[in-house]
C-alpha atoms as an extended CHARMM CRD file, in Angstrom:
* protein
*
       239  EXT
         1         1  MET       CA             53.2040000000       -9.2830000000       46.4880000000  PROA      1               0.0000000000
         2         2  THR       CA             56.8170000000       -9.2180000000       45.5580000000  PROA      2               0.0000000000
         3         3  ARG       CA             58.9670000000       -9.3250000000       48.6390000000  PROA      3               0.0000000000
         4         4  VAL       CA             61.9360000000       -7.1930000000       48.8380000000  PROA      4               0.0000000000
         5         5  GLN       CA             65.1280000000       -9.0480000000       49.7520000000  PROA      5               0.0000000000
         6         6  PRO       CA             67.4500000000       -7.3460000000       52.6450000000  PROA      6               0.0000000000
         7         7  PRO       CA             70.2410000000       -6.4250000000       50.3640000000  PROA      7               0.0000000000
         8         8  GLN       CA             67.0840000000       -4.3370000000       48.4750000000  PROA      8               0.0000000000
         9         9  VAL       CA             65.8890000000       -2.2940000000       51.7250000000  PROA      9               0.0000000000
        10        10  GLU       CA             69.0530000000        0.4500000000       51.8580000000  PROA      10              0.0000000000
        11        11  GLN       CA             68.5740000000        1.2590000000       48.0590000000  PROA      11              0.0000000000
        12        12  ILE       CA             64.7820000000        2.0160000000       48.6100000000  PROA      12              0.0000000000
        13        13  LEU       CA             65.5030000000        3.6450000000       52.0720000000  PROA      13              0.0000000000
        14        14  ALA       CA             67.8460000000        5.7870000000       49.9970000000  PROA      14              0.0000000000
        15        15  THR       CA             65.0950000000        7.3530000000       48.1420000000  PROA      15              0.0000000000
        16        16  GLY       CA             63.4760000000        8.9090000000       51.0460000000  PROA      16              0.0000000000
        17        17  SER       CA             65.0170000000       12.7080000000       51.6930000000  PROA      17              0.0000000000
        18        18  TRP       CA             64.9750000000       12.1970000000       55.4790000000  PROA      18              0.0000000000
        19        19  PHE       CA             67.4040000000        8.9320000000       55.4020000000  PROA      19              0.0000000000
        20        20  SER       CA             69.4380000000        9.9660000000       52.5590000000  PROA      20              0.0000000000
        21        21  GLY       CA             70.1530000000       13.0240000000       54.6390000000  PROA      21              0.0000000000
        22        22  LEU       CA             71.5270000000       11.2810000000       57.7380000000  PROA      22              0.0000000000
        23        23  PRO       CA             75.0290000000       11.5450000000       58.3360000000  PROA      23              0.0000000000
        24        24  ARG       CA             76.4850000000        8.5740000000       57.1120000000  PROA      24              0.0000000000
        25        25  GLU       CA             77.1470000000        6.8540000000       60.9490000000  PROA      25              0.0000000000
        26        26  ILE       CA             73.6010000000        7.2330000000       61.7500000000  PROA      26              0.0000000000
        27        27  ALA       CA             72.2430000000        5.7450000000       58.6730000000  PROA      27              0.0000000000
        28        28  CYS       CA             74.5340000000        3.1950000000       59.4430000000  PROA      28              0.0000000000
        29        29  GLU       CA             73.1390000000        2.5550000000       62.6280000000  PROA      29              0.0000000000
        30        30  VAL       CA             69.5280000000        3.2780000000       61.8880000000  PROA      30              0.0000000000
        31        31  ARG       CA             70.1600000000        0.3930000000       58.9520000000  PROA      31              0.0000000000
        32        32  ASN       CA             71.7240000000       -2.1750000000       61.4630000000  PROA      32              0.0000000000
        33        33  ALA       CA             69.0860000000       -1.7160000000       63.9000000000  PROA      33              0.0000000000
        34        34  GLY       CA             65.8920000000       -2.0810000000       61.8690000000  PROA      34              0.0000000000
        35        35  ARG       CA             63.8670000000       -5.4140000000       61.0070000000  PROA      35              0.0000000000
        36        36  LEU       CA             61.7600000000       -6.0530000000       57.6460000000  PROA      36              0.0000000000
        37        37  ARG       CA             58.5620000000       -7.2000000000       58.2570000000  PROA      37              0.0000000000
        38        38  ALA       CA             55.4760000000       -8.3170000000       56.3820000000  PROA      38              0.0000000000
        39        39  LEU       CA             52.2160000000       -6.0480000000       56.7290000000  PROA      39              0.0000000000
        40        40  ALA       CA             48.8690000000       -7.4910000000       55.5290000000  PROA      40              0.0000000000
        41        41  ALA       CA             46.2880000000       -5.2170000000       53.3620000000  PROA      41              0.0000000000
        42        42  GLY       CA             44.1590000000       -3.6670000000       55.9900000000  PROA      42              0.0000000000
        43        43  ALA       CA             46.2930000000       -4.0610000000       59.1940000000  PROA      43              0.0000000000
        44        44  SER       CA             47.3420000000       -1.6350000000       61.4170000000  PROA      44              0.0000000000
        45        45  LEU       CA             51.1040000000       -0.0330000000       61.1430000000  PROA      45              0.0000000000
        46        46  PHE       CA             49.9190000000        1.8710000000       64.5740000000  PROA      46              0.0000000000
        47        47  GLU       CA             46.8580000000        3.1250000000       65.7600000000  PROA      47              0.0000000000
        48        48  GLN       CA             45.1650000000        6.6610000000       66.9390000000  PROA      48              0.0000000000
        49        49  GLY       CA             45.7010000000        6.6730000000       70.4500000000  PROA      49              0.0000000000
        50        50  GLY       CA             47.8760000000        3.8540000000       70.4320000000  PROA      50              0.0000000000
        51        51  ALA       CA             51.6910000000        3.8090000000       72.4440000000  PROA      51              0.0000000000
        52        52  PRO       CA             54.7200000000        4.6880000000       70.3860000000  PROA      52              0.0000000000
        53        53  SER       CA             55.2240000000        2.3300000000       68.2090000000  PROA      53              0.0000000000
        54        54  GLY       CA             58.6820000000        3.3210000000       66.8360000000  PROA      54              0.0000000000
        55        55  LEU       CA             59.6540000000        4.5390000000       63.3810000000  PROA      55              0.0000000000
        56        56  HSD       CA             58.5940000000        2.8290000000       60.4110000000  PROA      56              0.0000000000
        57        57  ALA       CA             59.8710000000        3.2010000000       56.6130000000  PROA      57              0.0000000000
        58        58  MET       CA             57.9250000000        1.9770000000       53.9500000000  PROA      58              0.0000000000
        59        59  ILE       CA             59.4870000000       -0.7140000000       51.3950000000  PROA      59              0.0000000000
        60        60  THR       CA             56.6240000000       -1.9920000000       49.3040000000  PROA      60              0.0000000000
        61        61  GLY       CA             53.2150000000       -0.8660000000       49.3030000000  PROA      61              0.0000000000
        62        62  GLN       CA             51.2950000000        2.4550000000       50.4070000000  PROA      62              0.0000000000
        63        63  LEU       CA             50.4300000000        3.1010000000       54.0580000000  PROA      63              0.0000000000
        64        64  ARG       CA             47.2030000000        5.3180000000       54.5670000000  PROA      64              0.0000000000
        65        65  ILE       CA             47.3340000000        7.9140000000       57.6980000000  PROA      65              0.0000000000
        66        66  ILE       CA             44.2140000000        8.5020000000       58.7430000000  PROA      66              0.0000000000
        67        67  ALA       CA             42.1260000000        9.8790000000       61.7130000000  PROA      67              0.0000000000
        68        68  MET       CA             38.8520000000        9.8500000000       62.8060000000  PROA      68              0.0000000000
        69        69  THR       CA             37.1960000000       13.3350000000       64.4130000000  PROA      69              0.0000000000
        70        70  HSD       CA             35.1910000000       14.2420000000       67.5100000000  PROA      70              0.0000000000
        71        71  ASP       CA             32.3750000000       13.8230000000       65.3770000000  PROA      71              0.0000000000
        72        72  GLY       CA             33.2310000000        9.7720000000       64.2400000000  PROA      72              0.0000000000
        73        73  ASP       CA             34.5390000000       10.8740000000       60.7870000000  PROA      73              0.0000000000
        74        74  LEU       CA             37.5190000000        9.4970000000       59.0850000000  PROA      74              0.0000000000
        75        75  GLN       CA             39.8890000000       11.6930000000       57.4060000000  PROA      75              0.0000000000
        76        76  ILE       CA             43.0270000000       10.8070000000       55.0500000000  PROA      76              0.0000000000
        77        77  ALA       CA             45.7710000000       12.5620000000       56.3060000000  PROA      77              0.0000000000
        78        78  GLY       CA             48.5230000000       11.3100000000       53.9990000000  PROA      78              0.0000000000
        79        79  ILE       CA             49.9500000000        8.2600000000       51.9750000000  PROA      79              0.0000000000
        80        80  ALA       CA             53.2580000000        6.7730000000       52.9860000000  PROA      80              0.0000000000
        81        81  ARG       CA             54.9470000000        5.1070000000       50.1140000000  PROA      81              0.0000000000
        82        82  PRO       CA             58.5250000000        3.3510000000       49.5070000000  PROA      82              0.0000000000
        83        83  GLY       CA             61.1640000000        5.3990000000       51.0730000000  PROA      83              0.0000000000
        84        84  ASP       CA             58.7160000000        7.4070000000       53.3190000000  PROA      84              0.0000000000
        85        85  TRP       CA             59.1710000000        7.0120000000       57.2610000000  PROA      85              0.0000000000
        86        86  VAL       CA             56.1770000000        7.3790000000       59.8660000000  PROA      86              0.0000000000
        87        87  GLY       CA             56.3410000000        7.8850000000       63.4030000000  PROA      87              0.0000000000
        88        88  PHE       CA             58.4050000000       10.9470000000       64.2600000000  PROA      88              0.0000000000
        89        89  LEU       CA             55.7150000000       12.5670000000       66.6500000000  PROA      89              0.0000000000
        90        90  ALA       CA             55.2600000000        9.6410000000       68.7650000000  PROA      90              0.0000000000
        91        91  CYS       CA             59.0370000000        9.2560000000       69.2590000000  PROA      91              0.0000000000
        92        92  LEU       CA             59.5140000000       12.5120000000       69.9170000000  PROA      92              0.0000000000
        93        93  ASP       CA             57.1210000000       13.3950000000       72.6730000000  PROA      93              0.0000000000
        94        94  HSD       CA             56.8050000000        9.6120000000       73.5290000000  PROA      94              0.0000000000
        95        95  GLY       CA             52.5310000000       10.2820000000       73.5460000000  PROA      95              0.0000000000
        96        96  PRO       CA             50.1690000000        8.3930000000       71.6080000000  PROA      96              0.0000000000
        97        97  HSD       CA             50.1250000000        8.6170000000       67.6520000000  PROA      97              0.0000000000
        98        98  VAL       CA             47.6030000000       10.8920000000       66.6090000000  PROA      98              0.0000000000
        99        99  TYR       CA             46.7590000000        9.0550000000       63.5580000000  PROA      99              0.0000000000
       100       100  SER       CA             46.1400000000        5.5300000000       62.4650000000  PROA      100             0.0000000000
       101       101  GLY       CA             48.5440000000        3.7690000000       59.7990000000  PROA      101             0.0000000000
       102       102  ILE       CA             46.3320000000        1.3010000000       57.7640000000  PROA      102             0.0000000000
       103       103  ALA       CA             48.3370000000       -0.7480000000       55.2060000000  PROA      103             0.0000000000
       104       104  GLN       CA             46.6240000000       -0.1450000000       51.6080000000  PROA      104             0.0000000000
       105       105  GLN       CA             47.4990000000       -3.6150000000       50.3890000000  PROA      105             0.0000000000
       106       106  ASP       CA             49.9680000000       -6.1310000000       51.1500000000  PROA      106             0.0000000000
       107       107  MET       CA             53.2870000000       -4.4390000000       52.3100000000  PROA      107             0.0000000000
       108       108  GLN       CA             56.4810000000       -4.7460000000       53.8270000000  PROA      108             0.0000000000
       109       109  VAL       CA             57.7060000000       -1.9250000000       56.1360000000  PROA      109             0.0000000000
       110       110  PHE       CA             61.3340000000       -1.6520000000       58.0520000000  PROA      110             0.0000000000
       111       111  SER       CA             60.9620000000       -0.6730000000       61.4860000000  PROA      111             0.0000000000
       112       112  LEU       CA             63.1790000000        0.7310000000       64.6840000000  PROA      112             0.0000000000
       113       113  SER       CA             61.2630000000        0.3390000000       68.5330000000  PROA      113             0.0000000000
       114       114  PRO       CA             60.8550000000        3.2560000000       70.3450000000  PROA      114             0.0000000000
       115       115  THR       CA             63.5830000000        1.5150000000       72.4820000000  PROA      115             0.0000000000
       116       116  VAL       CA             65.8580000000        1.5450000000       69.6890000000  PROA      116             0.0000000000
       117       117  VAL       CA             64.9990000000        5.6520000000       68.2590000000  PROA      117             0.0000000000
       118       118  SER       CA             65.7360000000        6.6510000000       71.7700000000  PROA      118             0.0000000000
       119       119  ALA       CA             69.3440000000        4.8930000000       71.7380000000  PROA      119             0.0000000000
       120       120  ILE       CA             70.1250000000        6.5530000000       68.2170000000  PROA      120             0.0000000000
       121       121  PHE       CA             68.8170000000        9.6070000000       68.1590000000  PROA      121             0.0000000000
       122       122  GLU       CA             68.6240000000       10.7440000000       72.2390000000  PROA      122             0.0000000000
       123       123  ARG       CA             72.2310000000       10.9130000000       73.1190000000  PROA      123             0.0000000000
       124       124  ASP       CA             72.9230000000       14.4160000000       72.1920000000  PROA      124             0.0000000000
       125       125  VAL       CA             71.6850000000       17.5760000000       70.7410000000  PROA      125             0.0000000000
       126       126  ALA       CA             72.8160000000       17.2780000000       67.4470000000  PROA      126             0.0000000000
       127       127  THR       CA             71.8070000000       13.6640000000       66.7920000000  PROA      127             0.0000000000
       128       128  PHE       CA             68.1870000000       14.6350000000       68.2840000000  PROA      128             0.0000000000
       129       129  ARG       CA             67.8940000000       17.6300000000       65.4110000000  PROA      129             0.0000000000
       130       130  HSD       CA             67.9190000000       14.6510000000       62.7300000000  PROA      130             0.0000000000
       131       131  LEU       CA             65.0380000000       13.2030000000       64.4520000000  PROA      131             0.0000000000
       132       132  LEU       CA             62.9770000000       16.4780000000       64.8080000000  PROA      132             0.0000000000
       133       133  ALA       CA             63.6550000000       18.1740000000       61.3400000000  PROA      133             0.0000000000
       134       134  PRO       CA             60.5230000000       16.5030000000       59.6840000000  PROA      134             0.0000000000
       135       135  GLU       CA             58.3380000000       17.2060000000       62.1960000000  PROA      135             0.0000000000
       136       136  LEU       CA             59.6720000000       21.1360000000       61.8220000000  PROA      136             0.0000000000
       137       137  ASN       CA             59.5130000000       20.8390000000       58.0680000000  PROA      137             0.0000000000
       138       138  LEU       CA             55.6810000000       19.3580000000       58.3370000000  PROA      138             0.0000000000
       139       139  ALA       CA             54.8760000000       22.1850000000       61.0900000000  PROA      139             0.0000000000
       140       140  ARG       CA             56.0830000000       25.0340000000       58.6100000000  PROA      140             0.0000000000
       141       141  LYS       CA             53.5060000000       23.3890000000       55.8110000000  PROA      141             0.0000000000
       142       142  VAL       CA             50.8610000000       23.2100000000       58.5070000000  PROA      142             0.0000000000
       143       143  TYR       CA             50.7960000000       26.7200000000       59.4240000000  PROA      143             0.0000000000
       144       144  GLY       CA             50.6380000000       27.8020000000       55.6870000000  PROA      144             0.0000000000
       145       145  TYR       CA             47.3880000000       25.3350000000       55.4960000000  PROA      145             0.0000000000
       146       146  VAL       CA             46.1310000000       26.9480000000       58.6260000000  PROA      146             0.0000000000
       147       147  ILE       CA             46.5850000000       30.4950000000       57.0920000000  PROA      147             0.0000000000
       148       148  GLU       CA             44.8030000000       29.4740000000       53.7230000000  PROA      148             0.0000000000
       149       149  ASP       CA             42.0150000000       27.5220000000       55.6780000000  PROA      149             0.0000000000
       150       150  ALA       CA             39.4510000000       30.1420000000       54.3800000000  PROA      150             0.0000000000
       151       151  GLY       CA             40.8400000000       30.5490000000       50.9900000000  PROA      151             0.0000000000
       152       152  GLU       CA             39.3960000000       29.6820000000       47.8020000000  PROA      152             0.0000000000
       153       153  PRO       CA             37.8430000000       26.2990000000       47.3400000000  PROA      153             0.0000000000
       154       154  HSD       CA             40.4750000000       25.6490000000       43.8840000000  PROA      154             0.0000000000
       155       155  ARG       CA             43.1240000000       26.3790000000       46.0120000000  PROA      155             0.0000000000
       156       156  ARG       CA             42.8650000000       24.4500000000       49.0830000000  PROA      156             0.0000000000
       157       157  ILE       CA             41.7160000000       21.3240000000       46.7570000000  PROA      157             0.0000000000
       158       158  ALA       CA             44.8170000000       21.7010000000       44.8500000000  PROA      158             0.0000000000
       159       159  ALA       CA             47.1680000000       21.6770000000       48.0580000000  PROA      159             0.0000000000
       160       160  ARG       CA             45.0710000000       18.8460000000       48.9950000000  PROA      160             0.0000000000
       161       161  ILE       CA             46.0820000000       16.8240000000       46.0700000000  PROA      161             0.0000000000
       162       162  THR       CA             49.4580000000       17.7620000000       46.0440000000  PROA      162             0.0000000000
       163       163  GLY       CA             49.8030000000       16.9570000000       49.6450000000  PROA      163             0.0000000000
       164       164  LEU       CA             48.6390000000       13.3410000000       49.1050000000  PROA      164             0.0000000000
       165       165  GLY       CA             50.9580000000       13.1900000000       46.2120000000  PROA      165             0.0000000000
       166       166  ARG       CA             54.0210000000       13.7380000000       48.2220000000  PROA      166             0.0000000000
       167       167  TRP       CA             54.8260000000       12.7170000000       51.6590000000  PROA      167             0.0000000000
       168       168  PRO       CA             54.5590000000       15.5640000000       53.5650000000  PROA      168             0.0000000000
       169       169  TYR       CA             57.7000000000       15.2480000000       55.5770000000  PROA      169             0.0000000000
       170       170  ALA       CA             59.7770000000       15.5630000000       52.1720000000  PROA      170             0.0000000000
       171       171  TYR       CA             61.9550000000       18.5050000000       52.2870000000  PROA      171             0.0000000000
       172       172  ALA       CA             62.1990000000       18.8670000000       48.1640000000  PROA      172             0.0000000000
       173       173  GLY       CA             59.7880000000       19.0400000000       45.5720000000  PROA      173             0.0000000000
       174       174  GLY       CA             59.3090000000       16.2870000000       43.2470000000  PROA      174             0.0000000000
       175       175  PRO       CA             57.0800000000       14.2140000000       41.0510000000  PROA      175             0.0000000000
       176       176  LEU       CA             53.6340000000       13.6030000000       42.4460000000  PROA      176             0.0000000000
       177       177  ALA       CA             52.4780000000       10.0610000000       42.9720000000  PROA      177             0.0000000000
       178       178  PRO       CA             48.5020000000        8.7670000000       41.6730000000  PROA      178             0.0000000000
       179       179  LEU       CA             46.3860000000        8.7820000000       44.2390000000  PROA      179             0.0000000000
       180       180  GLU       CA             44.8040000000        5.4050000000       43.4640000000  PROA      180             0.0000000000
       181       181  GLU       CA             41.4110000000        4.1920000000       45.5100000000  PROA      181             0.0000000000
       182       182  LEU       CA             40.8520000000        8.0770000000       46.3940000000  PROA      182             0.0000000000
       183       183  LYS       CA             36.9210000000        8.5760000000       47.0230000000  PROA      183             0.0000000000
       184       184  GLN       CA             35.8370000000       12.2720000000       46.0740000000  PROA      184             0.0000000000
       185       185  ALA       CA             33.9040000000       12.0400000000       49.3300000000  PROA      185             0.0000000000
       186       186  GLU       CA             37.4750000000       11.2140000000       51.2790000000  PROA      186             0.0000000000
       187       187  LEU       CA             38.9650000000       14.3910000000       49.4500000000  PROA      187             0.0000000000
       188       188  ALA       CA             35.9280000000       16.3870000000       50.2030000000  PROA      188             0.0000000000
       189       189  ALA       CA             35.9340000000       15.3930000000       53.7890000000  PROA      189             0.0000000000
       190       190  SER       CA             39.7000000000       16.4450000000       53.8780000000  PROA      190             0.0000000000
       191       191  VAL       CA             39.1030000000       19.8970000000       52.5720000000  PROA      191             0.0000000000
       192       192  LYS       CA             35.7780000000       20.5230000000       54.6570000000  PROA      192             0.0000000000
       193       193  LEU       CA             33.8930000000       21.1010000000       51.0970000000  PROA      193             0.0000000000
       194       194  SER       CA             31.0280000000       19.4160000000       49.9500000000  PROA      194             0.0000000000
       195       195  ARG       CA             31.5200000000       16.7650000000       47.0580000000  PROA      195             0.0000000000
       196       196  GLN       CA             30.0420000000       18.9350000000       44.7920000000  PROA      196             0.0000000000
       197       197  THR       CA             32.2750000000       21.5560000000       44.7750000000  PROA      197             0.0000000000
       198       198  VAL       CA             34.9090000000       19.0250000000       44.6830000000  PROA      198             0.0000000000
       199       199  ASN       CA             33.7980000000       17.3560000000       41.7290000000  PROA      199             0.0000000000
       200       200  ALA       CA             33.2440000000       20.5610000000       40.0380000000  PROA      200             0.0000000000
       201       201  THR       CA             37.1800000000       21.6700000000       40.7500000000  PROA      201             0.0000000000
       202       202  LEU       CA             38.3230000000       18.2110000000       39.7450000000  PROA      202             0.0000000000
       203       203  ARG       CA             36.7240000000       18.7380000000       36.3240000000  PROA      203             0.0000000000
       204       204  ASN       CA             37.8410000000       21.5700000000       35.9130000000  PROA      204             0.0000000000
       205       205  PHE       CA             41.7600000000       20.8380000000       36.6390000000  PROA      205             0.0000000000
       206       206  GLU       CA             41.1130000000       18.2570000000       34.0500000000  PROA      206             0.0000000000
       207       207  ALA       CA             39.6810000000       20.3860000000       31.3910000000  PROA      207             0.0000000000
       208       208  ARG       CA             42.9170000000       22.4920000000       32.0040000000  PROA      208             0.0000000000
       209       209  GLY       CA             45.2240000000       19.6000000000       31.6050000000  PROA      209             0.0000000000
       210       210  LEU       CA             46.3020000000       19.4550000000       35.0010000000  PROA      210             0.0000000000
       211       211  ILE       CA             45.0490000000       16.4030000000       36.2170000000  PROA      211             0.0000000000
       212       212  GLU       CA             43.6320000000       13.4910000000       34.5030000000  PROA      212             0.0000000000
       213       213  LEU       CA             40.6010000000       11.4000000000       36.2070000000  PROA      213             0.0000000000
       214       214  GLY       CA             39.9480000000        7.6020000000       36.1850000000  PROA      214             0.0000000000
       215       215  TYR       CA             37.7130000000        5.2820000000       38.3380000000  PROA      215             0.0000000000
       216       216  GLY       CA             39.0580000000        5.8970000000       42.0860000000  PROA      216             0.0000000000
       217       217  ARG       CA             42.2420000000        7.7680000000       40.6080000000  PROA      217             0.0000000000
       218       218  ILE       CA             43.8610000000       11.1980000000       40.1830000000  PROA      218             0.0000000000
       219       219  ARG       CA             46.8400000000       11.5910000000       38.4020000000  PROA      219             0.0000000000
       220       220  VAL       CA             48.6760000000       14.9740000000       38.3970000000  PROA      220             0.0000000000
       221       221  LEU       CA             49.8520000000       15.8750000000       34.4670000000  PROA      221             0.0000000000
       222       222  ASP       CA             51.1000000000       19.1700000000       35.2210000000  PROA      222             0.0000000000
       223       223  PRO       CA             52.1260000000       19.4650000000       39.3030000000  PROA      223             0.0000000000
       224       224  HSD       CA             53.9500000000       22.8490000000       38.8550000000  PROA      224             0.0000000000
       225       225  ALA       CA             50.8290000000       24.3170000000       37.9040000000  PROA      225             0.0000000000
       226       226  LEU       CA             49.1130000000       22.7090000000       40.5530000000  PROA      226             0.0000000000
       227       227  GLU       CA             51.1890000000       23.7700000000       43.6260000000  PROA      227             0.0000000000
       228       228  ARG       CA             51.2160000000       27.3320000000       41.7820000000  PROA      228             0.0000000000
       229       229  ILE       CA             47.1640000000       27.1860000000       42.5370000000  PROA      229             0.0000000000
       230       230  ALA       CA             47.9260000000       25.8740000000       46.0940000000  PROA      230             0.0000000000
       231       231  SER       CA             50.5310000000       28.4950000000       46.8020000000  PROA      231             0.0000000000
       232       232  TYR       CA             49.1270000000       31.4950000000       45.0750000000  PROA      232             0.0000000000
       233       233  GLY       CA             48.6320000000       34.7930000000       47.3510000000  PROA      233             0.0000000000
       234       234  ARG       CA             51.2230000000       33.4920000000       50.1150000000  PROA      234             0.0000000000
       235       235  SER       CA             54.7900000000       33.0940000000       50.4300000000  PROA      235             0.0000000000
       236       236  GLN       CA             56.2580000000       29.6260000000       49.8040000000  PROA      236             0.0000000000
       237       237  GLU       CA             57.5480000000       29.4430000000       53.2890000000  PROA      237             0.0000000000
       238       238  VAL       CA             56.1680000000       30.5850000000       56.7230000000  PROA      238             0.0000000000
       239       239  ALA       CA             58.3250000000       32.4360000000       58.8800000000  PROA      239             0.0000000000
């Protein structure tokens, strides 16, 4: 792992939509209060059902956000990449984590403890809204997924690919990161479809020039077309 030195941390943090959107004085507090630490491949940053661990920004590497269902199945909920932050919900309600965060490879993380998060963001309503905003943005997307849960398989698969290729807390569209080491069985479980249906749909997307398939890899070639498929038939924002 190539280790990032402290002077480079702020440059990486600034690539994320949440940190870059904070007022300058709050951003400075966050930057000065956090600490840089290493996380080994396969290690947990936090665990489903575990106590709140604070806010965490990815500096290098990728963090898989996974959850175990009541049936004992593991489902992938998201992939956090450099500049992305995790931990908002547990910081907001001081409840247990609803997902686990597992390092996909050796990585570096920039972390704020729960106490520090409370001290910075709970002093007034206006400041608290900055902590709340990512969860509100995510809630709108979740409503869209719920509405379309019974939709056509190709739409659900397109939505899942775009959702995993871009951190769901992000506000604006941007490039979709390739999905590495993602098994089709994992993708199938996350959209509640058979592996055969997912495979046929992915092959169709590839034949249309929307994606490129490799061993354990999905690379999006035409994100705009794929997102049009994902959103076809519903408004882009749920009121």
